[in-house]
C-alpha positions as CSV (number, residue, x, y, z in Angstrom):
1,M,124.9,107.3,97.4
2,K,122.8,105.6,100.1
3,I,119.1,104.9,99.4
4,L,116.6,103.7,102.0
5,V,113.7,101.7,100.5
6,A,111.1,101.8,103.3
7,D,108.4,99.7,101.7
8,K,107.9,96.6,99.6
9,F,109.6,97.2,96.3
10,E,110.1,95.1,93.2
11,K,113.4,93.1,92.9
12,I,113.9,94.6,89.5
13,G,113.9,98.0,91.1
14,L,116.3,97.0,93.9
15,D,118.6,95.4,91.4
16,G,118.5,98.5,89.2
17,L,119.4,100.8,92.0
18,K,122.3,98.6,93.0
19,A,123.5,98.5,89.4
20,L,123.8,102.3,89.5
21,G,126.4,101.8,92.3
22,C,124.0,102.9,95.1
23,D,124.2,101.6,98.6
24,V,120.6,100.2,99.0
25,V,119.1,99.5,102.4
26,S,115.7,97.7,102.0
27,M,113.3,97.8,105.0
28,P,110.0,96.6,103.5
29,D,108.1,96.4,106.8
30,V,109.4,99.5,108.6
31,G,106.1,101.4,108.7
32,A,105.4,105.0,109.5
33,E,106.0,104.7,113.2
34,K,109.5,103.2,112.9
35,L,110.5,105.3,109.8
36,P,112.0,108.2,111.9
37,G,114.3,105.8,113.6
38,A,115.2,104.0,110.3
39,L,116.1,107.4,108.7
40,A,118.2,108.4,111.7
41,E,120.0,105.1,111.6
42,T,120.7,105.0,107.8
43,N,120.8,108.8,107.0
44,P,120.2,108.2,103.2
45,R,120.3,110.8,100.5
46,V,117.2,109.2,98.8
47,L,114.1,107.7,100.5
48,V,111.8,105.5,98.4
49,V,108.3,104.7,99.7
50,R,105.0,103.3,98.4
51,G,102.3,103.5,101.0
52,T,104.4,104.4,104.1
53,K,103.5,107.9,105.4
54,V,106.5,110.3,105.6
55,S,106.2,113.1,108.1
56,A,108.3,116.3,108.4
57,D,109.6,114.9,111.7
58,A,110.8,111.7,110.0
59,M,112.6,113.6,107.3
60,G,114.2,115.8,109.9
61,R,115.9,112.8,111.3
62,A,118.1,112.3,108.2
63,P,120.4,115.3,107.6
64,A,121.7,113.9,104.3
65,L,118.2,113.4,102.9
66,Q,117.7,115.3,99.6
67,V,115.0,113.3,97.7
68,V,111.9,111.4,98.6
69,I,110.5,109.3,95.8
70,R,106.9,108.0,95.9
71,A,106.8,104.8,94.0
72,G,103.4,105.6,92.5
73,A,101.4,108.5,91.4
74,G,99.6,109.9,94.5
75,Y,101.8,111.7,97.1
76,D,99.3,112.7,99.7
77,T,101.0,110.4,102.2
78,I,104.1,112.6,102.2
79,D,104.4,116.0,103.9
80,C,105.4,117.9,100.8
81,A,105.4,121.3,102.6
82,G,107.6,119.9,105.4
83,A,109.9,118.5,102.7
84,R,110.1,121.8,100.9
85,A,110.9,123.7,104.1
86,R,113.9,121.3,104.5
87,N,114.9,121.7,100.8
88,I,114.0,118.1,100.1
89,A,112.5,117.3,96.7
90,V,109.4,115.0,96.6
91,C,109.1,113.1,93.3
92,N,106.5,110.7,92.0
93,C,106.0,108.2,89.1
94,P,102.9,109.5,87.2
95,G,101.2,107.4,84.6
96,M,103.1,104.2,85.3
97,N,100.1,102.5,87.0
98,A,97.3,104.2,84.9
99,A,96.4,101.1,82.9
100,A,96.2,98.9,86.0
101,V,93.8,101.3,87.8
102,A,91.7,101.7,84.7
103,E,91.4,98.0,84.4
104,L,90.1,97.7,87.9
105,T,87.7,100.6,87.4
106,L,86.1,98.8,84.4
107,G,86.2,95.5,86.3
108,L,84.2,97.1,89.2
109,L,81.7,98.6,86.7
110,L,81.1,95.2,85.0
111,A,80.9,93.5,88.4
112,L,78.2,95.9,89.6
113,D,76.2,95.4,86.4
114,R,76.3,91.6,86.4
115,Q,76.4,91.2,90.2
116,I,79.5,89.0,89.8
117,V,80.5,89.1,93.5
118,E,77.0,88.3,94.8
119,Q,76.6,85.5,92.3
120,T,79.9,83.9,93.4
121,M,79.0,84.2,97.0
122,D,75.6,82.4,96.4
123,L,77.3,79.7,94.3
124,K,79.8,79.0,97.1
125,A,77.0,78.8,99.6
126,G,75.2,76.2,97.4
127,V,72.5,78.6,96.1
128,W,71.4,78.6,92.4
129,N,69.5,81.8,91.6
130,K,69.5,82.4,87.8
131,K,66.0,83.9,88.2
132,E,67.4,86.8,90.3
133,Y,70.7,87.3,88.6
134,G,69.5,87.1,85.0
135,K,68.4,90.8,85.0
136,A,71.5,92.7,84.2
137,R,71.1,95.8,82.0
138,G,74.5,95.6,80.2
139,V,76.9,98.4,79.8
140,K,76.8,98.9,76.1
141,G,75.1,102.2,75.3
142,C,75.2,103.4,78.9
143,T,76.6,106.8,79.9
144,L,79.7,107.1,82.1
145,G,80.8,110.3,83.8
146,V,84.6,110.4,84.2
147,I,85.8,113.0,86.7
148,G,89.4,113.9,86.2
149,L,91.4,113.6,83.0
150,G,94.8,112.6,84.2
151,S,96.5,109.5,82.8
152,I,94.1,107.2,84.7
153,G,90.9,109.0,83.5
154,R,92.1,108.9,79.9
155,E,92.9,105.2,80.1
156,V,89.4,104.6,81.6
157,I,87.8,106.5,78.6
158,R,89.8,104.4,76.1
159,R,88.5,101.1,77.6
160,A,85.0,102.3,78.2
161,R,84.6,103.3,74.6
162,A,85.7,99.8,73.6
163,F,82.6,98.6,75.5
164,G,80.3,100.9,73.6
165,I,79.9,103.2,76.6
166,Q,79.3,106.9,76.0
167,C,81.6,109.0,78.1
168,F,81.0,112.4,79.6
169,A,84.2,114.0,81.0
170,H,84.6,116.7,83.6
171,S,88.0,118.3,84.5
172,L,89.4,121.5,85.8
173,N,91.4,121.7,82.6
174,M,88.5,120.7,80.2
175,T,88.3,122.5,76.8
176,P,86.1,121.8,73.8
177,E,89.3,120.8,71.9
178,R,90.3,118.3,74.5
179,A,86.8,116.8,74.6
180,L,86.9,116.4,70.8
181,D,90.4,114.8,71.0
182,L,89.2,112.3,73.6
183,G,85.9,111.5,71.8
184,V,83.8,112.5,74.9
185,Q,81.0,114.8,75.7
186,N,82.3,118.0,77.3
187,A,81.0,118.1,80.9
188,G,82.8,121.4,81.7
189,R,85.2,122.4,84.4
190,T,83.2,124.1,87.1
191,R,81.3,122.7,90.1
192,A,78.0,123.7,88.4
193,D,79.1,121.9,85.3
194,L,79.8,118.8,87.4
195,L,76.4,118.8,89.1
196,A,74.7,119.2,85.7
197,M,76.5,116.2,84.3
198,L,75.6,113.8,87.1
199,P,71.8,113.3,86.3
200,R,72.8,112.4,82.8
201,C,75.1,109.5,83.8
202,D,74.2,105.8,84.5
203,A,77.6,105.5,86.2
204,V,80.2,107.9,87.5
205,T,83.9,107.2,88.2
206,V,86.4,109.5,90.0
207,H,90.0,110.0,89.1
208,V,91.4,113.1,90.9
209,A,94.4,113.7,93.1
210,A,93.9,114.0,96.9
211,N,94.2,117.6,97.8
212,K,92.3,120.5,99.5
213,E,90.3,121.1,96.4
214,S,89.1,117.5,96.0
215,D,88.5,116.8,99.7
216,R,84.9,115.5,100.0
217,M,84.1,116.8,96.6
218,C,81.6,113.9,96.3
219,D,79.3,115.2,99.0
220,A,75.6,115.1,99.8
221,E,74.8,117.6,97.0
222,F,76.9,115.5,94.6
223,F,75.0,112.3,95.4
224,R,71.6,114.0,95.4
225,A,72.3,115.0,91.8
226,M,73.1,111.4,90.7
227,K,70.4,109.2,89.0
228,P,68.6,106.8,91.3
229,G,70.2,103.4,90.9
230,A,73.3,104.7,89.2
231,A,76.7,103.2,89.8
232,F,79.5,105.1,91.6
233,I,83.1,104.0,91.4
234,N,86.0,105.3,93.4
235,T,89.6,104.1,92.7
236,S,91.3,107.4,93.6
237,R,91.4,108.2,97.3
238,G,88.9,107.8,100.2
239,S,89.2,111.5,101.0
240,V,87.4,112.6,97.9
241,V,84.1,111.1,99.1
242,D,81.9,112.2,102.0
243,E,81.3,108.6,103.1
244,P,78.2,109.2,105.3
245,A,76.5,111.1,102.4
246,M,77.3,108.2,100.0
247,I,75.9,105.7,102.5
248,E,72.7,107.7,102.7
249,A,72.4,107.7,98.9
250,I,72.9,103.9,98.9
251,R,70.1,103.5,101.3
252,T,67.6,106.1,99.9
253,K,68.1,106.0,96.1
254,G,69.7,102.6,95.5
255,L,73.1,103.9,94.6
256,R,75.5,101.0,93.6
257,V,79.1,101.4,94.7
258,G,82.4,99.9,93.6
259,A,85.2,101.0,95.9
260,D,88.9,100.4,96.1
261,V,89.6,103.1,98.6
262,Y,87.9,104.1,101.9
263,A,87.8,106.7,104.6
264,G,90.2,105.8,107.4
265,E,91.5,102.7,105.6
266,P,94.5,100.8,107.2
267,A,97.9,101.9,106.2
268,G,99.3,98.4,106.6
269,G,99.1,95.4,104.3
270,Q,97.1,93.1,106.5
271,E,95.1,93.7,109.7
272,K,91.6,93.5,111.1
273,W,89.4,96.4,109.8
274,K,85.7,96.9,109.1
275,S,84.4,99.3,106.5
276,A,81.1,101.0,107.0
277,L,80.3,100.1,103.4
278,A,81.0,96.4,103.6
279,D,77.6,95.0,104.5
280,L,75.4,97.4,102.5
281,P,73.5,96.1,99.5
282,G,74.8,96.9,96.1
283,V,78.3,97.6,97.3
284,I,81.4,95.7,96.2
285,G,85.0,96.5,97.3
286,T,88.6,95.8,96.8
287,H,91.6,96.4,99.1
288,H,93.3,99.5,97.6
289,I,94.9,97.4,95.0
290,G,94.2,99.4,91.8
291,A,97.9,99.8,91.0
292,S,98.9,96.4,92.3
293,T,99.7,94.4,89.1
294,D,103.1,93.0,88.1
295,Q,103.0,95.2,85.0
296,A,102.4,98.4,86.9
297,Q,104.8,97.7,89.7
298,N,107.6,96.9,87.3
299,A,107.0,100.1,85.4
300,V,107.0,102.1,88.6
301,A,110.2,100.4,89.7
302,D,111.9,101.3,86.4
303,E,110.8,104.9,86.8
304,V,112.2,105.1,90.3
305,V,115.5,103.8,89.0
306,R,115.4,106.4,86.2
307,I,114.7,109.2,88.7
308,V,117.6,108.1,90.9
309,K,120.0,107.8,87.9
310,V,119.2,111.3,86.8
311,F,119.6,112.7,90.3
312,K,122.9,110.8,90.8
313,E,124.4,112.1,87.5
314,T,123.0,115.6,87.4
315,G,121.5,116.6,90.8
316,A,118.2,117.2,89.1
317,A,115.0,115.8,90.8
318,E,112.7,114.8,88.0
319,N,108.9,114.6,88.4
320,R,109.2,116.9,91.4
321,V,105.8,117.8,92.9
322,N,106.8,120.2,95.7
């Protein structure tokens, strides 16, 4: 069985696929533009990608293609409807990188509170300013609104509680029983419930999938409802935030932002790009690296191998999302 890996992928994963007896073609730098040609050239039964976008046209270039595996949780970069129309299964690896994203989320929260980035920049510039930076509030006892209770949201809650943070949780699947089980305040499941939660939170973090329902869910109404000076953290997808509305809240009510994802962010691993948020006060950012730890990537690689093994032996596409 031929497999095209059209992205950077852990050696443990490549070795695992080969150990299954698969013919593995690795093209880590192929990119979305060259993917159709690569698929036509290799005609694999299985395509594995991380960040590379997969269009319906690209999939149509490989008649043998039966499964596309997203080596990660989110699958908004893959045309799932186009795959379904061609009877191609799209599978993902949910939960494998949840701890890594949760760690970054808490890191951003702490960095915002203690102004770690700003202090480091001043220190590198030869500026000592203990008078300015010795004013942190501290996160113990603060309230954190967690939007989305998938594997990442739940891991965030576990870590936040260890810091003595009181968590409010909002989810489309929220129930009183679930709130009790997680040890959180029930912040409901409707839009009205969400807006009612926001003024009660010192910080808010978003962990929802990118889809039509979540597109720009964090809009002007959302940011108007937040506390002045509150912290907002997004390690999910740039599409869930109305970025101009967030920028307005930064400027008018002192919103502090920790971001790992952005509107219109580059698809490649390295290039020149300027974010509209970068120079705003109270904003710190990372480079969409929430899932990029050795632990997480090895776990994802193991899950990809497991999915391929099951498909090769039984024809079943596990973790299918389309």
